[in-house]
N, C-alpha and C positions, 0 to 999 in steps of 0.2 A: 527293772526290764520292761520294756515297751514291744507293741506289736504295730507294725504299720499298717494302716487301713486304705492307704490311696498311692497312688503311683507304680512304678516298676517294681518294687519290693513288697507289694501287698501281701500280706499274709505271713510275712516273715518276722522274727523276733529277735532284738538285740539289745546290748545293754547301752545306756545313754553316757556319752563320754563327756558332753559340754552342753552346757544351757547359756542361751542368751536372750535373757528377758525382754531387753529393750526390743528386738527386731521379732521376738516371739517365735525363735526357731532354737532347736536342738541338733546334736551331731550325733548319731546311732552308730554302735561298731558294725562295719561291714555293710551300712546301708547306703544307697544313693552314691555310689562310688564313680568317679570320673578320673580321665586321664589329665595330668598336668603335664606338657611338654617343656623338658627342662633343657636349656644350651648348657654345651660345656662351659665348665669353670673349674676355678682350683677347688670350691667346695664341693661341686659334683663333676668329677673328672670325666666320667663316662657319658652322661647326659641322658637323654631318652625320654621315655613316658613313666612319670610315677602314679600311680593310682593312688587316690586319697578319697576320704568321706566327705561330702557336703552338708551343708545344714539343710534340715527338713522343718516344715511349719508344724507348730506343737499340736495344731488342730489334725494333723494326718498321722497322729498315731494315739494308741490308748494303752494304758496302764496296765501291766499284768498283775492279776491279784495272786499274791502268794499262797492263799488256802485254797480258793476254786480253781487255780491255774486257767483262768480266763482272761482274755483282753476286755476289760470292764470301763463303764463310767464310773466315775467317783465322787463322791460329795462331801461335806465337811458338816460336823457335828461338835456339841460342845461335851467336854467330858465332865465327870464327876468333881475334878477339883479346880474348874473354871477355865482350863485351856481349851484348845481345838485339836481336832484330829481329823484324818481322811479316813474315808471308809468306802467299801466296795458297794456298788448298789446291787448286787448279785445277792451276795451271801451276808450280808451288812456286818461282815467283820472289819475290825480296825486295821489299816494299813500302815499308818505311821502318824507321828505328830506334825501338826501345822503350827501351833503357836503353843508355847509355854503358857501355864497357869500365871495369872498377874501375881506380883509379889505383894505379901501383906506389909502395910504401912503400920509400923507399931508404935 
């Protein structure tokens, strides 16, 4: 879950549907909706205006922490087993893993 912090949908929360790392954009469910005008065709016999979500810059959203239920900045820290995890900067709780622990060479 993310919260939009800039644009027309500021303050609203939604689920991330797609991430485009190369362009630095994400598609959020129900946010940044536009109308795509469709011509009649065999695939779309009625034609008309389709409403669809468009990508938003990643810098315009904040991750919602599951424990404190607030839109927060996140950080990365090392875990005890040598991996990395993402954590909430407000409540300091772990949000999820970023990288697994390195495999031990025996």
